[in-house]
N, CA, C and O atoms as a GROMACS GRO file, in nm:
protein
  472
    1MET      N    1   5.462   7.956   7.720
    1MET     CA    2   5.593   8.047   7.649
    1MET      C    3   5.631   8.172   7.706
    1MET      O    4   5.739   8.208   7.753
    2LEU      N    5   5.481   8.257   7.686
    2LEU     CA    6   5.518   8.402   7.701
    2LEU      C    7   5.498   8.407   7.865
    2LEU      O    8   5.538   8.514   7.911
    3ILE      N    9   5.452   8.328   7.951
    3ILE     CA   10   5.441   8.345   8.065
    3ILE      C   11   5.612   8.350   8.155
    3ILE      O   12   5.652   8.405   8.258
    4GLU      N   13   5.666   8.274   8.066
    4GLU     CA   14   5.830   8.301   8.105
    4GLU      C   15   5.867   8.428   8.140
    4GLU      O   16   5.933   8.456   8.240
    5TYR      N   17   5.810   8.535   8.025
    5TYR     CA   18   5.871   8.646   8.075
    5TYR      C   19   5.741   8.753   8.125
    5TYR      O   20   5.730   8.870   8.086
    6LEU      N   21   5.675   8.703   8.192
    6LEU     CA   22   5.620   8.780   8.309
    6LEU      C   23   5.663   8.878   8.409
    6LEU      O   24   5.613   8.987   8.436
    7PRO      N   25   5.775   8.814   8.464
    7PRO     CA   26   5.850   8.836   8.544
    7PRO      C   27   5.936   8.968   8.508
    7PRO      O   28   5.968   9.059   8.584
    8ILE      N   29   5.962   8.953   8.375
    8ILE     CA   30   6.060   9.057   8.313
    8ILE      C   31   5.974   9.173   8.301
    8ILE      O   32   6.014   9.288   8.322
    9LEU      N   33   5.854   9.145   8.266
    9LEU     CA   34   5.736   9.261   8.224
    9LEU      C   35   5.696   9.329   8.328
    9LEU      O   36   5.671   9.449   8.323
   10ILE      N   37   5.683   9.244   8.453
   10ILE     CA   38   5.651   9.307   8.557
   10ILE      C   39   5.771   9.415   8.615
   10ILE      O   40   5.765   9.535   8.642
   11PHE      N   41   5.888   9.309   8.621
   11PHE     CA   42   6.020   9.421   8.628
   11PHE      C   43   6.017   9.553   8.552
   11PHE      O   44   6.035   9.647   8.628
   12LEU      N   45   6.004   9.580   8.459
   12LEU     CA   46   6.016   9.650   8.341
   12LEU      C   47   5.880   9.761   8.383
   12LEU      O   48   5.886   9.882   8.363
   13VAL      N   49   5.807   9.719   8.421
   13VAL     CA   50   5.672   9.792   8.426
   13VAL      C   51   5.702   9.874   8.604
   13VAL      O   52   5.666   9.991   8.620
   14PHE      N   53   5.751   9.815   8.692
   14PHE     CA   54   5.815   9.877   8.783
   14PHE      C   55   5.947   9.986   8.789
   14PHE      O   56   5.983  10.085   8.853
   15ALA      N   57   5.983   9.915   8.701
   15ALA     CA   58   6.113  10.033   8.652
   15ALA      C   59   6.075  10.172   8.623
   15ALA      O   60   6.101  10.276   8.684
   16LEU      N   61   5.992  10.146   8.488
   16LEU     CA   62   5.948  10.242   8.450
   16LEU      C   63   5.855  10.336   8.546
   16LEU      O   64   5.877  10.457   8.538
   17ILE      N   65   5.754  10.292   8.636
   17ILE     CA   66   5.678  10.369   8.737
   17ILE      C   67   5.776  10.408   8.839
   17ILE      O   68   5.784  10.529   8.861
   18PHE      N   69   5.869  10.312   8.921
   18PHE     CA   70   5.950  10.416   8.988
   18PHE      C   71   6.061  10.524   8.931
   18PHE      O   72   6.102  10.612   9.007
   19ALA      N   73   6.103  10.516   8.804
   19ALA     CA   74   6.169  10.611   8.722
   19ALA      C   75   6.116  10.736   8.726
   19ALA      O   76   6.174  10.833   8.775
   20SER      N   77   5.971  10.739   8.660
   20SER     CA   78   5.874  10.835   8.656
   20SER      C   79   5.826  10.895   8.807
   20SER      O   80   5.808  11.015   8.829
   21LEU      N   81   5.811  10.811   8.885
   21LEU     CA   82   5.800  10.915   9.010
   21LEU      C   83   5.912  10.976   9.061
   21LEU      O   84   5.889  11.082   9.121
   22MET      N   85   6.059  10.930   9.051
   22MET     CA   86   6.137  10.964   9.103
   22MET      C   87   6.194  11.112   9.000
   22MET      O   88   6.254  11.210   9.044
   23ILE      N   89   6.163  11.094   8.893
   23ILE     CA   90   6.197  11.237   8.809
   23ILE      C   91   6.061  11.364   8.850
   23ILE      O   92   6.081  11.485   8.856
   24SER      N   93   5.947  11.304   8.868
   24SER     CA   94   5.860  11.392   8.879
   24SER      C   95   5.853  11.447   9.046
   24SER      O   96   5.825  11.565   9.070
   25VAL      N   97   5.877  11.369   9.132
   25VAL     CA   98   5.922  11.442   9.260
   25VAL      C   99   6.067  11.546   9.262
   25VAL      O  100   6.073  11.649   9.329
   26GLY      N  101   6.146  11.510   9.200
   26GLY     CA  102   6.286  11.596   9.147
   26GLY      C  103   6.219  11.754   9.082
   26GLY      O  104   6.231  11.866   9.131
   27PHE      N  105   6.154  11.715   8.969
   27PHE     CA  106   6.095  11.849   8.918
   27PHE      C  107   6.012  11.911   9.026
   27PHE      O  108   6.036  12.029   9.050
   28ALA      N  109   5.917  11.851   9.096
   28ALA     CA  110   5.799  11.910   9.170
   28ALA      C  111   5.880  11.956   9.310
   28ALA      O  112   5.839  12.059   9.364
   29ALA      N  113   5.969  11.900   9.358
   29ALA     CA  114   6.041  11.955   9.505
   29ALA      C  115   6.162  11.987   9.509
   29ALA      O  116   6.207  12.024   9.617
   30GLY      N  117   6.270  11.980   9.364
   30GLY     CA  118   6.376  12.084   9.357
   30GLY      C  119   6.365  12.218   9.345
   30GLY      O  120   6.264  12.274   9.302
   31PRO      N  121   6.482  12.280   9.388
   31PRO     CA  122   6.481  12.429   9.408
   31PRO      C  123   6.508  12.445   9.219
   31PRO      O  124   6.571  12.368   9.146
   32SER      N  125   6.419  12.599   9.176
   32SER     CA  126   6.444  12.584   9.062
   32SER      C  127   6.486  12.788   9.076
   32SER      O  128   6.405  12.880   9.091
   33ASN      N  129   6.590  12.793   9.067
   33ASN     CA  130   6.670  12.961   9.068
   33ASN      C  131   6.779  12.954   8.970
   33ASN      O  132   6.897  12.934   8.997
   34PRO      N  133   6.722  12.976   8.843
   34PRO     CA  134   6.851  12.974   8.758
   34PRO      C  135   6.847  13.128   8.757
   34PRO      O  136   6.742  13.193   8.765
   35ASP      N  137   6.990  13.190   8.743
   35ASP     CA  138   7.068  13.304   8.720
   35ASP      C  139   7.148  13.304   8.584
   35ASP      O  140   7.170  13.205   8.514
   36SER      N  141   7.183  13.413   8.563
   36SER     CA  142   7.252  13.441   8.389
   36SER      C  143   7.383  13.342   8.449
   36SER      O  144   7.415  13.254   8.369
   37GLU      N  145   7.436  13.343   8.534
   37GLU     CA  146   7.585  13.283   8.545
   37GLU      C  147   7.543  13.122   8.516
   37GLU      O  148   7.629  13.046   8.471
   38LYS      N  149   7.431  13.082   8.540
   38LYS     CA  150   7.395  12.914   8.586
   38LYS      C  151   7.381  12.901   8.443
   38LYS      O  152   7.443  12.810   8.389
   39ASN      N  153   7.301  12.988   8.364
   39ASN     CA  154   7.220  12.929   8.230
   39ASN      C  155   7.342  12.988   8.120
   39ASN      O  156   7.316  12.991   8.000
   40SER      N  157   7.476  13.033   8.172
   40SER     CA  158   7.564  13.098   8.052
   40SER      C  159   7.627  12.968   7.996
   40SER      O  160   7.599  12.876   8.072
   41PRO      N  161   7.717  12.919   7.868
   41PRO     CA  162   7.748  12.820   7.835
   41PRO      C  163   7.871  12.833   7.915
   41PRO      O  164   7.896  12.943   7.965
   42TYR      N  165   7.975  12.704   7.938
   42TYR     CA  166   8.041  12.699   8.010
   42TYR      C  167   8.150  12.619   7.931
   42TYR      O  168   8.107  12.544   7.844
   43GLU      N  169   8.274  12.625   7.948
   43GLU     CA  170   8.399  12.572   7.893
   43GLU      C  171   8.492  12.575   7.962
   43GLU      O  172   8.531  12.690   7.983
   44CYS      N  173   8.570  12.472   8.024
   44CYS     CA  174   8.651  12.471   8.142
   44CYS      C  175   8.696  12.583   8.142
   44CYS      O  176   8.794  12.619   8.076
   45GLY      N  177   8.604  12.680   8.243
   45GLY     CA  178   8.625  12.777   8.313
   45GLY      C  179   8.630  12.910   8.220
   45GLY      O  180   8.626  13.017   8.281
   46PHE      N  181   8.636  12.912   8.113
   46PHE     CA  182   8.713  13.011   8.030
   46PHE      C  183   8.541  13.068   7.966
   46PHE      O  184   8.456  12.985   7.998
   47ASP      N  185   8.484  13.180   7.890
   47ASP     CA  186   8.417  13.187   7.800
   47ASP      C  187   8.420  13.130   7.663
   47ASP      O  188   8.533  13.141   7.615
   48PRO      N  189   8.342  13.076   7.589
   48PRO     CA  190   8.364  13.001   7.505
   48PRO      C  191   8.414  13.090   7.377
   48PRO      O  192   8.367  13.202   7.356
   49PHE      N  193   8.516  13.026   7.291
   49PHE     CA  194   8.608  13.076   7.219
   49PHE      C  195   8.516  13.125   7.100
   49PHE      O  196   8.488  13.243   7.081
   50GLU      N  197   8.464  13.000   7.009
   50GLU     CA  198   8.372  13.012   6.902
   50GLU      C  199   8.259  12.916   6.946
   50GLU      O  200   8.228  12.881   7.060
   51ASP      N  201   8.202  12.880   6.818
   51ASP     CA  202   8.078  12.820   6.777
   51ASP      C  203   8.116  12.700   6.822
   51ASP      O  204   8.227  12.654   6.794
   52SER      N  205   8.030  12.638   6.894
   52SER     CA  206   8.024  12.475   6.932
   52SER      C  207   8.010  12.377   6.810
   52SER      O  208   8.025  12.256   6.830
   53ARG      N  209   7.980  12.426   6.680
   53ARG     CA  210   7.938  12.359   6.571
   53ARG      C  211   8.104  12.336   6.478
   53ARG      O  212   8.130  12.273   6.375
   54MET      N  213   8.178  12.410   6.559
   54MET     CA  214   8.335  12.418   6.452
   54MET      C  215   8.338  12.306   6.381
   54MET      O  216   8.263  12.218   6.423
   55LYS      N  217   8.406  12.280   6.279
   55LYS     CA  218   8.448  12.141   6.185
   55LYS      C  219   8.591  12.087   6.263
   55LYS      O  220   8.669  12.168   6.313
   56PHE      N  221   8.613  11.950   6.267
   56PHE     CA  222   8.715  11.890   6.328
   56PHE      C  223   8.794  11.868   6.216
   56PHE      O  224   8.745  11.885   6.104
   57ASP      N  225   8.907  11.833   6.229
   57ASP     CA  226   9.025  11.750   6.130
   57ASP      C  227   8.972  11.610   6.098
   57ASP      O  228   8.898  11.546   6.172
   58VAL      N  229   9.011  11.578   6.000
   58VAL     CA  230   8.958  11.425   5.936
   58VAL      C  231   9.060  11.343   6.012
   58VAL      O  232   9.031  11.225   6.032
   59ARG      N  233   9.154  11.381   6.049
   59ARG     CA  234   9.270  11.294   6.134
   59ARG      C  235   9.251  11.264   6.260
   59ARG      O  236   9.316  11.173   6.310
   60TYR      N  237   9.160  11.335   6.332
   60TYR     CA  238   9.090  11.307   6.465
   60TYR      C  239   8.977  11.167   6.439
   60TYR      O  240   8.971  11.063   6.505
   61TYR      N  241   8.897  11.207   6.323
   61TYR     CA  242   8.759  11.058   6.338
   61TYR      C  243   8.897  10.978   6.278
   61TYR      O  244   8.893  10.872   6.341
   62LEU      N  245   9.020  10.971   6.188
   62LEU     CA  246   9.088  10.903   6.173
   62LEU      C  247   9.169  10.782   6.240
   62LEU      O  248   9.182  10.666   6.201
   63VAL      N  249   9.217  10.846   6.354
   63VAL     CA  250   9.277  10.830   6.456
   63VAL      C  251   9.180  10.744   6.536
   63VAL      O  252   9.219  10.635   6.576
   64ALA      N  253   9.055  10.785   6.562
   64ALA     CA  254   8.955  10.735   6.651
   64ALA      C  255   8.891  10.621   6.598
   64ALA      O  256   8.844  10.540   6.678
   65ILE      N  257   8.881  10.599   6.467
   65ILE     CA  258   8.845  10.478   6.435
   65ILE      C  259   8.954  10.353   6.426
   65ILE      O  260   8.924  10.234   6.433
   66LEU      N  261   9.086  10.406   6.409
   66LEU     CA  262   9.207  10.326   6.394
   66LEU      C  263   9.192  10.291   6.573
   66LEU      O  264   9.167  10.174   6.604
   67PHE      N  265   9.199  10.340   6.625
   67PHE     CA  266   9.144  10.339   6.813
   67PHE      C  267   9.075  10.204   6.821
   67PHE      O  268   9.095  10.097   6.876
   68ILE      N  269   8.981  10.260   6.737
   68ILE     CA  270   8.873  10.116   6.772
   68ILE      C  271   8.877  10.000   6.692
   68ILE      O  272   8.806   9.908   6.734
   69ILE      N  273   8.953   9.976   6.570
   69ILE     CA  274   8.972   9.856   6.519
   69ILE      C  275   9.072   9.781   6.595
   69ILE      O  276   9.070   9.659   6.613
   70PHE      N  277   9.172   9.874   6.645
   70PHE     CA  278   9.296   9.768   6.742
   70PHE      C  279   9.236   9.746   6.882
   70PHE      O  280   9.255   9.642   6.943
   71ASP      N  281   9.156   9.856   6.934
   71ASP     CA  282   9.036   9.788   7.079
   71ASP      C  283   9.007   9.660   7.032
   71ASP      O  284   9.055   9.562   7.090
   72LEU      N  285   8.925   9.646   6.922
   72LEU     CA  286   8.874   9.495   6.914
   72LEU      C  287   8.931   9.417   6.853
   72LEU      O  288   8.863   9.336   6.790
   73GLU      N  289   9.035   9.408   6.848
   73GLU     CA  290   9.156   9.329   6.832
   73GLU      C  291   9.187   9.278   6.960
   73GLU      O  292   9.218   9.159   6.961
   74ILE      N  293   9.187   9.338   7.071
   74ILE     CA  294   9.219   9.278   7.185
   74ILE      C  295   9.090   9.241   7.255
   74ILE      O  296   9.103   9.169   7.355
   75ALA      N  297   8.979   9.273   7.223
   75ALA     CA  298   8.857   9.199   7.251
   75ALA      C  299   8.832   9.055   7.204
   75ALA      O  300   8.772   8.969   7.267
   76PHE      N  301   8.893   9.043   7.076
   76PHE     CA  302   8.902   8.906   7.003
   76PHE      C  303   9.004   8.812   7.062
   76PHE      O  304   8.998   8.689   7.063
   77LEU      N  305   9.110   8.900   7.116
   77LEU     CA  306   9.226   8.778   7.172
   77LEU      C  307   9.204   8.741   7.305
   77LEU      O  308   9.276   8.652   7.350
   78PHE      N  309   9.102   8.801   7.392
   78PHE     CA  310   9.080   8.732   7.539
   78PHE      C  311   8.982   8.611   7.492
   78PHE      O  312   9.030   8.500   7.519
   79PRO      N  313   8.904   8.608   7.452
   79PRO     CA  314   8.851   8.507   7.422
   79PRO      C  315   8.932   8.392   7.357
   79PRO      O  316   8.935   8.283   7.414
   80TRP      N  317   8.985   8.408   7.263
   80TRP     CA  318   9.090   8.308   7.212
   80TRP      C  319   9.187   8.268   7.301
   80TRP      O  320   9.231   8.156   7.275
   81ALA      N  321   9.238   8.324   7.403
   81ALA     CA  322   9.336   8.291   7.486
   81ALA      C  323   9.266   8.196   7.597
   81ALA      O  324   9.326   8.095   7.634
   82VAL      N  325   9.139   8.228   7.650
   82VAL     CA  326   9.076   8.141   7.730
   82VAL      C  327   9.065   7.976   7.688
   82VAL      O  328   9.082   7.886   7.770
   83VAL      N  329   9.031   7.951   7.525
   83VAL     CA  330   9.025   7.854   7.491
   83VAL      C  331   9.131   7.811   7.399
   83VAL      O  332   9.098   7.752   7.296
   84ILE      N  333   9.213   7.826   7.415
   84ILE     CA  334   9.348   7.807   7.349
   84ILE      C  335   9.370   7.645   7.318
   84ILE      O  336   9.376   7.582   7.212
   85HIS      N  337   9.381   7.605   7.466
   85HIS     CA  338   9.384   7.440   7.459
   85HIS      C  339   9.299   7.374   7.420
   85HIS      O  340   9.328   7.254   7.411
   86GLU      N  341   9.174   7.410   7.383
   86GLU     CA  342   9.050   7.308   7.328
   86GLU      C  343   9.070   7.333   7.161
   86GLU      O  344   9.033   7.243   7.086
   87ILE      N  345   9.124   7.442   7.110
   87ILE     CA  346   9.076   7.477   6.985
   87ILE      C  347   9.218   7.419   6.904
   87ILE      O  348   9.214   7.393   6.784
   88GLY      N  349   9.304   7.408   6.960
   88GLY     CA  350   9.431   7.321   6.892
   88GLY      C  351   9.506   7.412   6.783
   88GLY      O  352   9.485   7.533   6.791
   89LEU      N  353   9.579   7.374   6.698
   89LEU     CA  354   9.659   7.447   6.602
   89LEU      C  355   9.576   7.493   6.542
   89LEU      O  356   9.616   7.605   6.511
   90THR      N  357   9.428   7.468   6.480
   90THR     CA  358   9.363   7.543   6.398
   90THR      C  359   9.316   7.661   6.454
   90THR      O  360   9.292   7.750   6.373
   91GLY      N  361   9.292   7.688   6.586
   91GLY     CA  362   9.269   7.813   6.629
   91GLY      C  363   9.422   7.900   6.643
   91GLY      O  364   9.416   8.023   6.639
   92LEU      N  365   9.505   7.858   6.653
   92LEU     CA  366   9.645   7.918   6.641
   92LEU      C  367   9.638   7.957   6.530
   92LEU      O  368   9.612   8.076   6.512
   93LEU      N  369   9.661   7.860   6.407
   93LEU     CA  370   9.679   7.917   6.262
   93LEU      C  371   9.562   8.021   6.238
   93LEU      O  372   9.589   8.115   6.163
   94ALA      N  373   9.463   8.015   6.279
   94ALA     CA  374   9.333   8.122   6.232
   94ALA      C  375   9.391   8.249   6.294
   94ALA      O  376   9.398   8.351   6.225
   95MET      N  377   9.433   8.249   6.422
   95MET     CA  378   9.480   8.356   6.482
   95MET      C  379   9.586   8.421   6.484
   95MET      O  380   9.615   8.512   6.563
   96ALA      N  381   9.663   8.368   6.381
   96ALA     CA  382   9.795   8.437   6.338
   96ALA      C  383   9.766   8.504   6.226
   96ALA      O  384   9.828   8.606   6.192
   97ILE      N  385   9.650   8.443   6.145
   97ILE     CA  386   9.637   8.507   5.999
   97ILE      C  387   9.556   8.643   6.062
   97ILE      O  388   9.586   8.753   6.018
   98PHE      N  389   9.482   8.633   6.135
   98PHE     CA  390   9.394   8.724   6.194
   98PHE      C  391   9.477   8.820   6.222
   98PHE      O  392   9.444   8.932   6.182
   99LEU      N  393   9.569   8.810   6.275
   99LEU     CA  394   9.682   8.885   6.349
   99LEU      C  395   9.774   8.946   6.255
   99LEU      O  396   9.824   9.057   6.276
  100LEU      N  397   9.803   8.866   6.137
  100LEU     CA  398   9.893   8.908   6.024
  100LEU      C  399   9.800   8.998   5.924
  100LEU      O  400   9.855   9.078   5.849
  101ILE      N  401   9.665   8.983   5.925
  101ILE     CA  402   9.602   9.094   5.848
  101ILE      C  403   9.581   9.226   5.911
  101ILE      O  404   9.578   9.326   5.840
  102LEU      N  405   9.565   9.235   6.056
  102LEU     CA  406   9.595   9.337   6.110
  102LEU      C  407   9.721   9.414   6.149
  102LEU      O  408   9.721   9.536   6.167
  103THR      N  409   9.837   9.330   6.162
  103THR     CA  410   9.938   9.408   6.129
  103THR      C  411   9.989   9.445   5.973
  103THR      O  412  10.095   9.505   5.958
  104VAL      N  413   9.918   9.411   5.876
  104VAL     CA  414   9.962   9.480   5.742
  104VAL      C  415   9.907   9.583   5.759
  104VAL      O  416   9.972   9.687   5.757
  105GLY      N  417   9.760   9.583   5.783
  105GLY     CA  418   9.666   9.746   5.802
  105GLY      C  419   9.738   9.801   5.907
  105GLY      O  420   9.694   9.916   5.916
  106PHE      N  421   9.813   9.787   5.982
  106PHE     CA  422   9.832   9.896   6.073
  106PHE      C  423  10.002   9.939   5.995
  106PHE      O  424  10.051  10.052   5.998
  107ILE      N  425  10.054   9.838   5.941
  107ILE     CA  426  10.172   9.917   5.846
  107ILE      C  427  10.128   9.987   5.776
  107ILE      O  428  10.184  10.097   5.778
  108TYR      N  429  10.036   9.977   5.696
  108TYR     CA  430   9.986  10.047   5.556
  108TYR      C  431   9.945  10.165   5.623
  108TYR      O  432  10.005  10.264   5.582
  109GLU      N  433   9.864  10.186   5.710
  109GLU     CA  434   9.816  10.313   5.792
  109GLU      C  435   9.963  10.397   5.828
  109GLU      O  436   9.990  10.508   5.783
  110TRP      N  437  10.034  10.332   5.902
  110TRP     CA  438  10.151  10.382   5.892
  110TRP      C  439  10.242  10.456   5.817
  110TRP      O  440  10.273  10.574   5.834
  111LYS      N  441  10.290  10.362   5.714
  111LYS     CA  442  10.328  10.423   5.579
  111LYS      C  443  10.254  10.545   5.519
  111LYS      O  444  10.306  10.651   5.486
  112LYS      N  445  10.153  10.519   5.513
  112LYS     CA  446  10.064  10.612   5.452
  112LYS      C  447  10.038  10.790   5.556
  112LYS      O  448   9.992  10.891   5.502
  113GLY      N  449  10.073  10.783   5.679
  113GLY     CA  450  10.070  10.884   5.772
  113GLY      C  451   9.967  10.926   5.830
  113GLY      O  452   9.947  11.045   5.850
  114ALA      N  453   9.869  10.810   5.873
  114ALA     CA  454   9.729  10.838   5.912
  114ALA      C  455   9.762  10.848   6.053
  114ALA      O  456   9.662  10.879   6.119
  115LEU      N  457   9.870  10.833   6.123
  115LEU     CA  458   9.892  10.844   6.260
  115LEU      C  459   9.987  10.956   6.298
  115LEU      O  460  10.033  10.952   6.412
  116GLU      N  461  10.030  11.075   6.199
  116GLU     CA  462  10.090  11.137   6.238
  116GLU      C  463  10.000  11.251   6.244
  116GLU      O  464   9.913  11.271   6.159
  117TRP      N  465  10.024  11.345   6.371
  117TRP     CA  466   9.969  11.464   6.410
  117TRP      C  467  10.067  11.546   6.392
  117TRP      O  468  10.173  11.564   6.452
  118ASP      N  469  10.017  11.594   6.302
  118ASP     CA  470  10.099  11.783   6.278
  118ASP      C  471  10.047  11.881   6.342
  118ASP      O  472  10.094  11.994   6.329
   0.00000   0.00000   0.00000
């Protein structure tokens, strides 16, 4: 049973050895001549305005979460569309309920003002 996984183990060992060798060669043979300009923080060609650990507005995270939710909706729609002829009316009703729930959630978020960016 475990002999079936032997090619995977050999591949992983080979990959680790090869990656370690390439990183070692890069550190050993690569030039190392940093100057103050190379080591300085870089922000779009300008000096940094403030600390990089500044607080972000909660609305940024809310919009990001909403994007992920509605992006996953599309991820569920593609496999459903491929097998729609095989699952019949039951699959159509299940997807209609799924889309209805997402639409109600989207309208709720819209009415609450979560999509407004002041």
